[in-house]
C-alpha positions as a Markdown table, in Angstrom:
| # | Residue | x | y | z |
|---|---|---|---|---|
| 1 | Met | 0.0 | 0.0 | 0.0 |
| 2 | Phe | 3.0 | 2.3 | 0.6 |
| 3 | Val | 3.8 | 2.2 | -3.1 |
| 4 | Met | 0.3 | 3.2 | -4.0 |
| 5 | Val | 0.4 | 6.2 | -1.7 |
| 6 | Leu | 3.9 | 7.2 | -3.0 |
| 7 | Met | 2.7 | 7.0 | -6.6 |
| 8 | Leu | -0.2 | 9.3 | -5.7 |
| 9 | Val | 2.1 | 11.8 | -3.9 |
| 10 | Val | 4.5 | 11.9 | -6.8 |
| 11 | Phe | 1.6 | 12.5 | -9.2 |
| 12 | Val | 0.3 | 15.4 | -7.1 |
| 13 | Leu | 3.8 | 17.0 | -6.9 |
| 14 | Gly | 4.2 | 16.6 | -10.7 |
| 15 | Tyr | 0.9 | 18.3 | -11.2 |
| 16 | Ile | 1.9 | 21.2 | -9.0 |
| 17 | Ala | 5.1 | 21.6 | -11.0 |
| 18 | Ile | 3.1 | 21.7 | -14.2 |
| 19 | Ala | 0.7 | 24.3 | -12.7 |
| 20 | Met | 3.6 | 26.4 | -11.4 |
| 21 | Glu | 5.3 | 26.5 | -14.8 |
| 22 | Gly | 5.5 | 30.4 | -14.6 |
| 23 | Pro | 7.0 | 30.8 | -11.1 |
| 24 | Leu | 9.3 | 27.8 | -11.5 |
| 25 | Gln | 10.5 | 28.9 | -15.0 |
| 26 | Val | 10.5 | 25.2 | -16.1 |
| 27 | Asn | 8.5 | 24.2 | -19.2 |
| 28 | Lys | 5.6 | 22.0 | -18.3 |
| 29 | Ala | 6.5 | 19.5 | -20.9 |
| 30 | Ala | 9.8 | 18.8 | -19.0 |
| 31 | Ser | 7.9 | 18.4 | -15.7 |
| 32 | Ala | 5.3 | 16.1 | -17.4 |
| 33 | Leu | 7.9 | 13.9 | -19.0 |
| 34 | Met | 9.7 | 13.5 | -15.7 |
| 35 | Leu | 6.5 | 12.7 | -13.9 |
| 36 | Gly | 5.5 | 10.1 | -16.5 |
| 37 | Val | 8.8 | 8.2 | -16.1 |
| 38 | Ile | 9.2 | 8.5 | -12.3 |
| 39 | Ile | 5.8 | 7.2 | -11.6 |
| 40 | Trp | 6.4 | 4.1 | -13.7 |
| 41 | Val | 9.8 | 3.6 | -12.0 |
| 42 | Ile | 8.1 | 3.6 | -8.6 |
| 43 | Tyr | 5.5 | 1.1 | -9.9 |
| 44 | Ile | 8.0 | -1.3 | -11.3 |
| 45 | Tyr | 10.3 | -1.2 | -8.2 |
| 46 | Gly | 7.2 | -1.5 | -6.0 |
| 47 | Leu | 6.3 | -4.9 | -7.3 |
| 48 | Pro | 4.9 | -7.1 | -5.9 |
| 49 | Gly | 3.5 | -4.5 | -3.4 |
| 50 | Val | 1.1 | -3.3 | -6.1 |
| 51 | Leu | 0.5 | -6.4 | -8.2 |
| 52 | Asn | -1.1 | -8.6 | -5.5 |
| 53 | Leu | -3.9 | -6.2 | -4.6 |
| 54 | Asp | -7.3 | -7.3 | -5.7 |
| 55 | Phe | -8.3 | -3.9 | -7.1 |
| 56 | Ser | -5.4 | -3.7 | -9.5 |
| 57 | Pro | -6.5 | -4.3 | -13.1 |
| 58 | Ser | -2.9 | -5.4 | -13.9 |
| 59 | Trp | -3.0 | -8.1 | -11.2 |
| 60 | Lys | -6.2 | -9.5 | -12.6 |
| 61 | Glu | -4.7 | -9.6 | -16.1 |
| 62 | Phe | -1.5 | -11.1 | -14.7 |
| 63 | Gln | -3.4 | -13.9 | -13.0 |
| 64 | Lys | -5.4 | -14.6 | -16.2 |
| 65 | Ser | -2.3 | -14.4 | -18.5 |
| 66 | Ile | -0.9 | -17.5 | -20.0 |
| 67 | Leu | 2.4 | -15.7 | -20.1 |
| 68 | Leu | 3.3 | -17.2 | -16.7 |
| 69 | Ser | 4.0 | -20.6 | -18.2 |
| 70 | Asn | 5.8 | -18.9 | -21.1 |
| 71 | Phe | 8.0 | -17.1 | -18.7 |
| 72 | Lys | 9.1 | -20.3 | -17.0 |
| 73 | Ser | 10.3 | -21.8 | -20.3 |
| 74 | Lys | 11.7 | -18.6 | -21.6 |
| 75 | Tyr | 13.3 | -17.3 | -18.4 |
| 76 | Pro | 13.9 | -20.4 | -16.2 |
| 77 | Asp | 15.8 | -18.4 | -13.6 |
| 78 | Val | 13.2 | -15.7 | -13.2 |
| 79 | Gly | 11.1 | -15.8 | -10.0 |
| 80 | Leu | 7.6 | -14.4 | -9.5 |
| 81 | Val | 8.7 | -10.8 | -9.1 |
| 82 | Gly | 10.7 | -11.1 | -12.3 |
| 83 | Gln | 7.6 | -12.5 | -14.1 |
| 84 | Met | 5.6 | -9.5 | -12.8 |
| 85 | Lys | 8.2 | -7.1 | -14.1 |
| 86 | Tyr | 8.2 | -8.7 | -17.6 |
| 87 | Phe | 4.4 | -8.6 | -17.6 |
| 88 | Ile | 4.4 | -4.9 | -16.8 |
| 89 | Thr | 7.0 | -4.0 | -19.4 |
| 90 | Asp | 5.8 | -6.3 | -22.1 |
| 91 | Asn | 2.1 | -5.9 | -21.7 |
| 92 | Glu | 1.0 | -2.9 | -19.6 |
| 93 | Val | 3.6 | -0.4 | -20.9 |
| 94 | Val | 3.2 | -1.5 | -24.5 |
| 95 | Ser | -0.6 | -1.5 | -24.3 |
| 96 | His | -0.7 | 2.0 | -22.8 |
| 97 | Leu | 1.9 | 3.2 | -25.3 |
| 98 | Gly | -0.3 | 2.0 | -28.1 |
| 99 | Asn | -3.2 | 4.1 | -26.8 |
| 100 | Leu | -1.0 | 7.1 | -26.2 |
| 101 | Ser | 0.5 | 6.9 | -29.7 |
| 102 | Gln | -2.9 | 7.0 | -31.3 |
| 103 | Ile | -3.6 | 10.3 | -29.5 |
| 104 | Leu | -0.2 | 11.8 | -30.2 |
| 105 | Phe | -0.2 | 10.9 | -33.9 |
| 106 | Phe | -3.8 | 12.2 | -34.2 |
| 107 | Leu | -2.7 | 15.5 | -32.5 |
| 108 | Leu | 0.4 | 15.7 | -34.7 |
| 109 | Gly | -1.7 | 15.2 | -37.9 |
| 110 | Ala | -4.3 | 17.8 | -36.8 |
| 111 | Met | -1.8 | 20.4 | -35.9 |
| 112 | Thr | 0.1 | 20.0 | -39.1 |
| 113 | Ile | -3.1 | 20.2 | -41.3 |
| 114 | Val | -4.2 | 23.4 | -39.4 |
| 115 | Glu | -0.7 | 24.9 | -39.6 |
| 116 | Thr | -0.6 | 24.2 | -43.4 |
| 117 | Val | -4.0 | 25.9 | -44.0 |
| 118 | Asp | -2.8 | 28.8 | -41.8 |
| 119 | Gln | 0.5 | 29.1 | -43.7 |
| 120 | His | -1.5 | 29.5 | -47.0 |
| 121 | Glu | -3.8 | 32.1 | -45.2 |
| 122 | Gly | -6.7 | 29.8 | -45.7 |
| 123 | Phe | -8.4 | 31.0 | -42.5 |
| 124 | Arg | -8.6 | 34.6 | -43.9 |
| 125 | Val | -11.5 | 33.3 | -46.0 |
| 126 | Ile | -13.4 | 33.1 | -42.7 |
| 127 | Thr | -11.8 | 35.9 | -40.6 |
| 128 | Asp | -12.3 | 38.5 | -43.4 |
| 129 | Lys | -16.0 | 37.8 | -43.0 |
| 130 | Ile | -16.0 | 38.4 | -39.3 |
| 131 | Thr | -15.9 | 42.2 | -39.4 |
| 132 | Thr | -17.0 | 43.1 | -35.8 |
| 133 | Thr | -14.4 | 44.2 | -33.3 |
| 134 | Lys | -16.9 | 44.4 | -30.4 |
| 135 | Lys | -15.7 | 42.0 | -27.7 |
| 136 | Val | -19.2 | 40.8 | -26.6 |
| 137 | Lys | -20.4 | 40.1 | -30.2 |
| 138 | Leu | -17.1 | 38.4 | -31.1 |
| 139 | Leu | -17.3 | 36.3 | -28.0 |
| 140 | Trp | -20.8 | 34.9 | -28.9 |
| 141 | Ile | -19.8 | 34.4 | -32.6 |
| 142 | Leu | -16.7 | 32.4 | -31.8 |
| 143 | Gly | -18.4 | 30.5 | -28.9 |
| 144 | Thr | -21.2 | 29.5 | -31.3 |
| 145 | Ile | -18.9 | 28.5 | -34.1 |
| 146 | Thr | -16.7 | 26.4 | -31.8 |
| 147 | Phe | -19.7 | 24.7 | -30.1 |
| 148 | Phe | -21.2 | 23.4 | -33.4 |
| 149 | Leu | -17.8 | 22.7 | -35.1 |
| 150 | Ser | -16.8 | 20.6 | -32.1 |
| 151 | Gly | -19.8 | 18.4 | -32.5 |
| 152 | Val | -18.8 | 17.6 | -36.1 |
| 153 | Leu | -15.0 | 17.4 | -35.6 |
| 154 | Asp | -13.8 | 16.7 | -32.0 |
| 155 | Asn | -12.9 | 19.2 | -29.2 |
| 156 | Met | -9.2 | 19.0 | -29.7 |
| 157 | Thr | -9.1 | 19.5 | -33.4 |
| 158 | Thr | -11.7 | 22.3 | -33.1 |
| 159 | Thr | -9.6 | 24.1 | -30.6 |
| 160 | Ile | -6.6 | 24.0 | -32.9 |
| 161 | Val | -8.7 | 25.4 | -35.8 |
| 162 | Met | -10.3 | 28.1 | -33.6 |
| 163 | Ile | -7.1 | 29.4 | -32.1 |
| 164 | Ala | -5.6 | 29.7 | -35.6 |
| 165 | Leu | -8.7 | 31.9 | -36.4 |
| 166 | Leu | -8.3 | 33.8 | -33.1 |
| 167 | Arg | -4.8 | 34.9 | -33.9 |
| 168 | Lys | -6.1 | 36.6 | -37.1 |
| 169 | Leu | -8.8 | 38.4 | -35.1 |
| 170 | Ile | -7.2 | 39.6 | -31.8 |
| 171 | Asp | -3.7 | 41.2 | -31.4 |
| 172 | Asp | -3.5 | 41.6 | -27.6 |
| 173 | Lys | -2.2 | 38.5 | -25.7 |
| 174 | Lys | -4.3 | 38.7 | -22.5 |
| 175 | Thr | -7.5 | 39.4 | -24.5 |
| 176 | Arg | -6.7 | 36.4 | -26.7 |
| 177 | Trp | -6.2 | 34.3 | -23.5 |
| 178 | Phe | -9.7 | 35.2 | -22.5 |
| 179 | Phe | -11.2 | 34.3 | -25.8 |
| 180 | Ala | -9.1 | 31.1 | -26.1 |
| 181 | Ser | -10.5 | 30.0 | -22.7 |
| 182 | Val | -14.0 | 30.5 | -23.9 |
| 183 | Ile | -13.1 | 28.4 | -27.0 |
| 184 | Val | -12.0 | 25.6 | -24.6 |
| 185 | Ile | -15.4 | 25.8 | -22.7 |
| 186 | Ala | -17.3 | 25.8 | -26.0 |
| 187 | Ala | -15.3 | 23.0 | -27.6 |
| 188 | Asn | -15.8 | 20.7 | -24.6 |
| 189 | Ala | -19.5 | 21.6 | -24.4 |
| 190 | Gly | -20.0 | 21.0 | -28.1 |
| 191 | Gly | -18.1 | 17.7 | -28.0 |
| 192 | Ala | -20.3 | 16.2 | -25.3 |
| 193 | Phe | -23.6 | 16.1 | -27.2 |
| 194 | Thr | -22.5 | 14.0 | -30.2 |
| 195 | Pro | -21.1 | 10.5 | -30.4 |
| 196 | Ile | -17.9 | 11.7 | -32.2 |
| 197 | Gly | -17.3 | 15.0 | -30.5 |
| 198 | Asp | -15.2 | 13.8 | -27.6 |
| 199 | Val | -13.1 | 10.7 | -26.9 |
| 200 | Thr | -15.3 | 9.8 | -23.9 |
| 201 | Thr | -18.5 | 9.9 | -26.0 |
| 202 | Ile | -16.8 | 7.8 | -28.7 |
| 203 | Met | -15.9 | 5.2 | -26.0 |
| 204 | Leu | -19.5 | 5.1 | -24.6 |
| 205 | Trp | -20.9 | 4.9 | -28.2 |
| 206 | Ile | -18.6 | 2.1 | -29.3 |
| 207 | Gly | -19.1 | 0.3 | -25.9 |
| 208 | Gly | -22.9 | 0.3 | -26.5 |
| 209 | Gln | -23.7 | 2.4 | -23.4 |
| 210 | Ile | -25.3 | 5.1 | -25.5 |
| 211 | Thr | -26.8 | 5.4 | -29.0 |
| 212 | Ala | -26.1 | 8.3 | -31.4 |
| 213 | Leu | -29.6 | 9.8 | -31.6 |
| 214 | Asp | -30.2 | 9.5 | -27.9 |
| 215 | Ile | -27.1 | 11.3 | -26.8 |
| 216 | Met | -27.8 | 14.1 | -29.2 |
| 217 | Gly | -31.3 | 14.5 | -27.9 |
| 218 | Met | -30.7 | 14.2 | -24.2 |
| 219 | Val | -27.3 | 16.0 | -23.8 |
| 220 | Phe | -27.8 | 18.9 | -26.3 |
| 221 | Leu | -29.7 | 21.2 | -23.9 |
| 222 | Pro | -27.3 | 20.7 | -20.9 |
| 223 | Ser | -24.3 | 21.2 | -23.2 |
| 224 | Ile | -25.6 | 24.5 | -24.7 |
| 225 | Val | -26.6 | 25.7 | -21.2 |
| 226 | Ser | -23.0 | 25.0 | -19.9 |
| 227 | Leu | -21.7 | 27.4 | -22.6 |
| 228 | Ile | -24.5 | 30.0 | -22.5 |
| 229 | Ile | -24.1 | 30.6 | -18.7 |
| 230 | Pro | -20.4 | 31.5 | -18.8 |
| 231 | Leu | -20.9 | 33.6 | -22.0 |
| 232 | Ala | -23.8 | 35.5 | -20.4 |
| 233 | Val | -21.7 | 36.2 | -17.2 |
| 234 | Ile | -18.7 | 37.4 | -19.2 |
| 235 | Ser | -20.9 | 39.6 | -21.4 |
| 236 | Met | -21.9 | 41.6 | -18.3 |
| 237 | Phe | -18.3 | 42.4 | -17.5 |
| 238 | Ile | -16.4 | 42.9 | -20.7 |
| 239 | Lys | -16.7 | 46.1 | -22.7 |
| 240 | Gly | -15.0 | 47.8 | -25.6 |
| 241 | Thr | -13.4 | 46.5 | -28.8 |
| 242 | Val | -10.5 | 44.4 | -29.9 |
| 243 | Asp | -7.5 | 45.4 | -32.0 |
| 244 | Lys | -7.0 | 43.2 | -35.1 |
| 245 | Pro | -3.4 | 42.2 | -36.0 |
| 246 | Val | -2.0 | 43.7 | -39.1 |
| 247 | Gln | -2.3 | 41.3 | -42.0 |
| 248 | Glu | 0.7 | 40.9 | -44.3 |
| 249 | Glu | -0.2 | 41.1 | -48.0 |
| 250 | Ser | 1.6 | 38.6 | -50.2 |
| 251 | Asn | 2.8 | 39.3 | -53.8 |
| 252 | Arg | 2.2 | 35.7 | -54.8 |
| 253 | Asn | -0.2 | 34.9 | -57.7 |
| 254 | Asn | -3.5 | 33.1 | -57.3 |
| 255 | Lys | -3.4 | 33.6 | -53.6 |
| 256 | Ser | -7.2 | 33.8 | -53.2 |
| 257 | Gly | -7.7 | 30.4 | -55.1 |
| 258 | Glu | -5.0 | 28.8 | -53.0 |
| 259 | Arg | -6.5 | 30.0 | -49.8 |
| 260 | Lys | -9.9 | 28.6 | -50.6 |
| 261 | Leu | -8.5 | 25.3 | -51.8 |
| 262 | Met | -6.4 | 24.8 | -48.6 |
| 263 | Leu | -9.3 | 25.8 | -46.4 |
| 264 | Ile | -11.7 | 23.4 | -48.1 |
| 265 | Met | -9.1 | 20.6 | -48.1 |
| 266 | Gly | -8.0 | 21.2 | -44.5 |
| 267 | Ile | -11.5 | 21.4 | -43.0 |
| 268 | Gly | -12.7 | 18.6 | -45.3 |
| 269 | Gly | -9.8 | 16.4 | -44.3 |
| 270 | Leu | -10.6 | 16.9 | -40.6 |
| 271 | Ile | -14.3 | 16.2 | -41.1 |
| 272 | Phe | -13.4 | 13.1 | -43.0 |
| 273 | Val | -11.7 | 11.6 | -39.9 |
| 274 | Pro | -14.9 | 10.4 | -38.1 |
| 275 | Val | -16.3 | 9.2 | -41.5 |
| 276 | Phe | -13.2 | 7.1 | -42.0 |
| 277 | Lys | -13.5 | 5.7 | -38.5 |
| 278 | Glu | -17.2 | 4.8 | -39.1 |
| 279 | Val | -16.6 | 3.2 | -42.5 |
| 280 | Thr | -13.4 | 1.2 | -41.7 |
| 281 | Asp | -13.5 | 0.7 | -37.9 |
| 282 | Leu | -9.8 | 1.7 | -37.9 |
| 283 | Pro | -8.5 | 4.1 | -35.3 |
| 284 | Pro | -9.2 | 7.9 | -36.0 |
| 285 | Tyr | -5.4 | 8.7 | -36.2 |
| 286 | Met | -5.2 | 6.7 | -39.4 |
| 287 | Gly | -7.9 | 8.8 | -41.0 |
| 288 | Met | -6.0 | 11.9 | -39.8 |
| 289 | Leu | -2.8 | 10.7 | -41.3 |
| 290 | Leu | -4.6 | 9.9 | -44.6 |
| 291 | Ser | -6.0 | 13.4 | -44.7 |
| 292 | Leu | -2.5 | 14.8 | -44.0 |
| 293 | Ser | -0.9 | 12.8 | -46.7 |
| 294 | Ile | -3.5 | 14.0 | -49.3 |
| 295 | Leu | -2.9 | 17.6 | -48.2 |
| 296 | Trp | 0.9 | 17.0 | -48.3 |
| 297 | Ile | 0.8 | 15.7 | -51.9 |
| 298 | Thr | -1.4 | 18.6 | -52.9 |
| 299 | Thr | 1.0 | 21.2 | -51.5 |
| 300 | Glu | 3.9 | 19.4 | -53.3 |
| 301 | Ile | 2.1 | 19.6 | -56.6 |
| 302 | Ile | 1.0 | 23.2 | -56.2 |
| 303 | His | 4.5 | 24.5 | -55.3 |
| 304 | Lys | 6.4 | 22.2 | -57.7 |
| 305 | Lys | 7.7 | 25.1 | -59.7 |
| 306 | Ala | 8.0 | 27.5 | -56.8 |
| 307 | Ser | 11.3 | 28.9 | -55.5 |
| 308 | Glu | 13.2 | 27.0 | -52.8 |
| 309 | Glu | 12.2 | 29.6 | -50.2 |
| 310 | Asp | 8.4 | 29.2 | -51.0 |
| 311 | Lys | 8.8 | 25.4 | -51.0 |
| 312 | Arg | 10.3 | 25.6 | -47.5 |
| 313 | Lys | 7.5 | 27.9 | -46.4 |
| 314 | Phe | 4.4 | 26.4 | -47.9 |
| 315 | Thr | 4.9 | 22.6 | -48.3 |
| 316 | Val | 4.2 | 20.3 | -45.3 |
| 317 | Val | 7.9 | 19.6 | -44.9 |
| 318 | Gly | 8.5 | 23.2 | -44.0 |
| 319 | Val | 5.3 | 23.4 | -41.9 |
| 320 | Leu | 6.3 | 20.4 | -39.8 |
| 321 | Lys | 9.2 | 22.5 | -38.5 |
| 322 | Lys | 6.7 | 24.9 | -37.0 |
| 323 | Val | 4.5 | 22.4 | -35.3 |
| 324 | Asp | 4.6 | 22.7 | -31.5 |
| 325 | Ile | 6.5 | 19.5 | -30.4 |
| 326 | Pro | 6.6 | 20.4 | -26.7 |
| 327 | Thr | 2.7 | 20.1 | -26.7 |
| 328 | Ile | 3.0 | 16.5 | -27.9 |
| 329 | Leu | 5.7 | 15.7 | -25.4 |
| 330 | Phe | 3.6 | 17.2 | -22.6 |
| 331 | Tyr | 0.7 | 14.9 | -23.6 |
| 332 | Leu | 3.0 | 11.9 | -23.6 |
| 333 | Gly | 4.2 | 12.7 | -20.1 |
| 334 | Ile | 0.9 | 13.5 | -18.5 |
| 335 | Leu | -1.0 | 10.6 | -20.1 |
| 336 | Ser | 1.8 | 8.2 | -19.2 |
| 337 | Ala | 1.5 | 9.2 | -15.6 |
| 338 | Val | -2.3 | 8.7 | -15.6 |
| 339 | Ala | -1.8 | 5.3 | -17.3 |
| 340 | Ala | 0.4 | 4.2 | -14.4 |
| 341 | Leu | -2.3 | 5.1 | -11.9 |
| 342 | Glu | -4.9 | 3.4 | -14.0 |
| 343 | Ser | -2.8 | 0.2 | -14.3 |
| 344 | Ala | -2.0 | 0.1 | -10.6 |
| 345 | Gly | -5.7 | 0.5 | -9.6 |
| 346 | His | -6.0 | 4.0 | -8.2 |
| 347 | Leu | -8.9 | 4.9 | -10.5 |
| 348 | Gln | -10.6 | 1.6 | -9.7 |
| 349 | Ile | -10.4 | 2.4 | -6.0 |
| 350 | Met | -11.9 | 5.8 | -6.6 |
| 351 | Ala | -14.7 | 4.5 | -8.7 |
| 352 | Ser | -15.6 | 1.9 | -6.1 |
| 353 | Tyr | -15.5 | 4.5 | -3.3 |
| 354 | Leu | -17.9 | 6.8 | -5.2 |
| 355 | Asp | -20.4 | 4.0 | -5.7 |
| 356 | Lys | -20.2 | 2.8 | -2.1 |
| 357 | His | -20.5 | 6.2 | -0.4 |
| 358 | Met | -22.7 | 8.2 | -2.9 |
| 359 | His | -25.0 | 5.6 | -4.5 |
| 360 | Asn | -26.6 | 8.3 | -6.5 |
| 361 | Val | -26.0 | 8.6 | -10.3 |
| 362 | Tyr | -26.1 | 12.4 | -10.4 |
| 363 | Ala | -23.6 | 12.7 | -7.5 |
| 364 | Ile | -21.3 | 10.0 | -8.9 |
| 365 | Asp | -21.3 | 11.5 | -12.4 |
| 366 | Gly | -20.9 | 15.0 | -11.0 |
| 367 | Thr | -17.9 | 14.0 | -9.0 |
| 368 | Ile | -16.3 | 12.1 | -12.0 |
| 369 | Gly | -16.7 | 15.3 | -14.0 |
| 370 | Leu | -15.0 | 17.4 | -11.3 |
| 371 | Leu | -12.2 | 14.8 | -11.1 |
| 372 | Ser | -11.8 | 14.9 | -14.9 |
| 373 | Ser | -10.5 | 18.5 | -14.5 |
| 374 | Ile | -7.5 | 17.0 | -12.7 |
| 375 | Val | -7.2 | 13.5 | -14.2 |
| 376 | Asp | -7.6 | 12.7 | -17.9 |
| 377 | Asn | -11.3 | 11.9 | -18.6 |
| 378 | Val | -10.5 | 8.9 | -20.8 |
| 379 | Pro | -9.2 | 6.5 | -18.0 |
| 380 | Leu | -11.9 | 7.9 | -15.7 |
| 381 | Thr | -14.6 | 7.0 | -18.2 |
| 382 | Ala | -12.9 | 3.6 | -18.8 |
| 383 | Ala | -13.0 | 2.9 | -15.0 |
| 384 | Ala | -16.7 | 3.8 | -14.8 |
| 385 | Met | -17.4 | 1.5 | -17.8 |
| 386 | Gly | -15.5 | -1.3 | -16.2 |
| 387 | Met | -17.3 | -0.9 | -12.8 |
| 388 | Tyr | -20.8 | -1.0 | -14.2 |
| 389 | Pro | -22.1 | -3.5 | -16.7 |
| 390 | Ile | -24.8 | -2.4 | -19.2 |
| 391 | Met | -28.0 | -3.6 | -17.6 |
| 392 | Thr | -31.0 | -5.2 | -19.4 |
| 393 | Asp | -34.6 | -4.9 | -18.3 |
| 394 | Ala | -34.4 | -8.6 | -17.1 |
| 395 | Leu | -31.3 | -7.9 | -15.0 |
| 396 | Val | -32.9 | -4.7 | -13.6 |
| 397 | Ala | -36.0 | -6.6 | -12.6 |
| 398 | Ala | -34.0 | -9.3 | -10.9 |
| 399 | Ser | -31.8 | -6.9 | -8.9 |
| 400 | Ser | -32.5 | -5.9 | -5.3 |
| 401 | Glu | -32.5 | -2.2 | -6.4 |
| 402 | Pro | -34.4 | -1.9 | -9.7 |
| 403 | Ala | -35.0 | 1.9 | -9.4 |
| 404 | Tyr | -31.2 | 2.5 | -9.0 |
| 405 | Met | -30.0 | -0.1 | -11.5 |
| 406 | His | -32.4 | 1.1 | -14.2 |
| 407 | His | -30.0 | 4.1 | -14.6 |
| 408 | Phe | -27.4 | 1.6 | -16.0 |
| 409 | Val | -29.4 | 0.3 | -19.0 |
| 410 | Gln | -28.4 | 1.4 | -22.5 |
| 411 | Asn | -29.2 | 5.1 | -22.8 |
| 412 | Gly | -29.7 | 5.2 | -19.0 |
| 413 | Ala | -29.2 | 8.4 | -17.0 |
| 414 | Phe | -25.8 | 7.3 | -15.7 |
| 415 | Trp | -24.3 | 6.9 | -19.2 |
| 416 | Glu | -25.9 | 10.0 | -20.7 |
| 417 | Leu | -24.8 | 12.2 | -17.8 |
| 418 | Leu | -21.4 | 10.6 | -17.8 |
| 419 | Ala | -20.9 | 11.7 | -21.4 |
| 420 | Phe | -21.8 | 15.3 | -20.4 |
| 421 | Thr | -19.8 | 15.5 | -17.1 |
| 422 | Ala | -16.7 | 13.7 | -18.3 |
| 423 | Gly | -16.7 | 16.0 | -21.4 |
| 424 | Thr | -17.5 | 19.4 | -19.8 |
| 425 | Gly | -15.9 | 18.9 | -16.4 |
| 426 | Gly | -12.5 | 19.1 | -18.0 |
| 427 | Ser | -13.1 | 22.8 | -18.7 |
| 428 | Ile | -12.8 | 23.7 | -15.0 |
| 429 | Leu | -9.0 | 23.5 | -15.0 |
| 430 | Ile | -7.0 | 24.2 | -18.2 |
| 431 | Ile | -5.1 | 20.9 | -18.0 |
| 432 | Gly | -8.4 | 18.9 | -17.5 |
| 433 | Ser | -9.2 | 18.4 | -21.2 |
| 434 | Ala | -7.5 | 17.8 | -24.6 |
| 435 | Ala | -8.9 | 21.2 | -25.7 |
| 436 | Gly | -7.5 | 23.0 | -22.7 |
| 437 | Val | -4.0 | 21.4 | -23.0 |
| 438 | Val | -3.8 | 22.4 | -26.7 |
| 439 | Ala | -5.0 | 25.9 | -26.0 |
| 440 | Met | -2.5 | 26.2 | -23.1 |
| 441 | Ala | 0.3 | 25.1 | -25.3 |
| 442 | Leu | -0.5 | 27.1 | -28.4 |
| 443 | Glu | -1.3 | 30.4 | -26.6 |
| 444 | Lys | 1.1 | 29.8 | -23.6 |
| 445 | Ile | -1.9 | 30.4 | -21.2 |
| 446 | Asp | -0.8 | 30.5 | -17.6 |
| 447 | Phe | -2.4 | 27.8 | -15.4 |
| 448 | Ile | -2.9 | 30.1 | -12.3 |
| 449 | Trp | -4.4 | 32.8 | -14.5 |
| 450 | Tyr | -7.0 | 30.4 | -15.9 |
| 451 | Met | -7.8 | 29.1 | -12.4 |
| 452 | Lys | -8.4 | 32.6 | -11.1 |
| 453 | Lys | -10.3 | 34.1 | -14.1 |
| 454 | Ile | -12.0 | 31.1 | -15.9 |
| 455 | Ala | -12.4 | 28.2 | -13.5 |
| 456 | Trp | -15.4 | 29.6 | -11.6 |
| 457 | Leu | -17.2 | 30.4 | -14.9 |
| 458 | Ala | -16.7 | 26.9 | -16.3 |
| 459 | Leu | -17.9 | 25.4 | -12.9 |
| 460 | Leu | -21.0 | 27.6 | -13.1 |
| 461 | Gly | -21.9 | 26.3 | -16.6 |
| 462 | Tyr | -21.0 | 22.8 | -15.6 |
| 463 | Leu | -23.4 | 22.8 | -12.6 |
| 464 | Ala | -26.1 | 24.5 | -14.6 |
| 465 | Gly | -25.8 | 21.8 | -17.2 |
| 466 | Ile | -26.2 | 19.0 | -14.6 |
| 467 | Leu | -29.3 | 20.8 | -13.2 |
| 468 | Val | -30.8 | 21.0 | -16.7 |
| 469 | Tyr | -30.2 | 17.3 | -17.4 |
| 470 | Trp | -31.7 | 16.4 | -14.0 |
| 471 | Leu | -34.9 | 18.5 | -14.7 |
| 472 | Gln | -35.4 | 17.1 | -18.2 |
| 473 | Asn | -34.7 | 13.5 | -17.1 |
| 474 | Glu | -36.8 | 13.5 | -13.9 |
| 475 | Phe | -39.8 | 15.7 | -15.0 |
| 476 | Ile | -40.0 | 15.7 | -18.8 |
| 477 | Phe | -38.7 | 12.3 | -20.2 |
| 478 | His | -39.0 | 10.2 | -17.0 |
| 479 | His | -35.9 | 8.3 | -18.2 |
């Protein structure tokens, strides 16, 4: 048990180092990478102190694994602890790395596509049409676009696209931070009401806990309320106009046609990703890489006769040098650390504790959402999915608590509200969601600044959304 506590202490200290990036003057990617490695080191050296605990998912897998007999023939001198170490390194680490790699390559592909469109000034096709400089009006326009775009794409990709737009509309850094924070809230809210808008809704949809039409019908209103409340509060306080950055004019020919082509191909490529996933059942990152390759080939053809300088600037080879690699390394570190906690069983302990002490689906989901602002929402959702089976009417009728267990049938209140809370709860802290992490990295938003200025607004919207879901579920639909 000492090892479990030590892992948790190190995780908290690592998070504090990430949050205190400004005062410490240490890049958060460096802190995250160190955290991601140290927590696995403690785990591997703490064996068998962790791997013989009943609540550890790894221990259950280890017991079921046929590798035990393989180890004896392959490594005759290895004892039980050695077998455990091989199991962790050959199975757990490799499995988590596979999941992490999917996210990282997805992120790399999306950032490169958006950067390529931006390099060709494709987003000017949109920003030139947004003529208002009034802060309140601009806030509502960007919030609305982000909300609905996030439902079609996903919250992470949408945030990358919208921050590229934001840089063309607002010059002042602190003002841009404020608008970028609203984009994070809007992206997470928009991602929660469609089956493809957020990783957690995708997980619940593929797992059979929810269906597409149901989640769109039941979670749309709570999602839009969770955005409208913060926007309404902000609108009461902000006044004045924004200063637009000076746009550089290019002498290159056919610029307008290129802009439109790149914008259509870029956005079209991003929208293609969920379609690719649906048609092929292959992971979304493959669709993203396919879209990137098509865009890459297109830029090579367009700039085939261009000067070497233009080739370096406008083809994907040149654009890749501008992609924010520290963001990707930050993700790798933080998700590795969370993966270690998931593997050891920390999340399982927490899920069981919530069920035992709360025993109320609204309270459990609400708490999971709050926790998702600290711990990545993907393993939290996975823990909840593992803890509760999908109930059938027959199982509900046979249970000792049919009223409570009814919430766990397909499209039951627990699963619908989980999609909302796990998706939108991450907005409360900037490192609580994929959208927040991307915005933080791209705009260098300060963690403490976000916590002081934005966290309470996101929390207000989050609680209002839960209230709206409870009202419609209990009094309108009697779900």
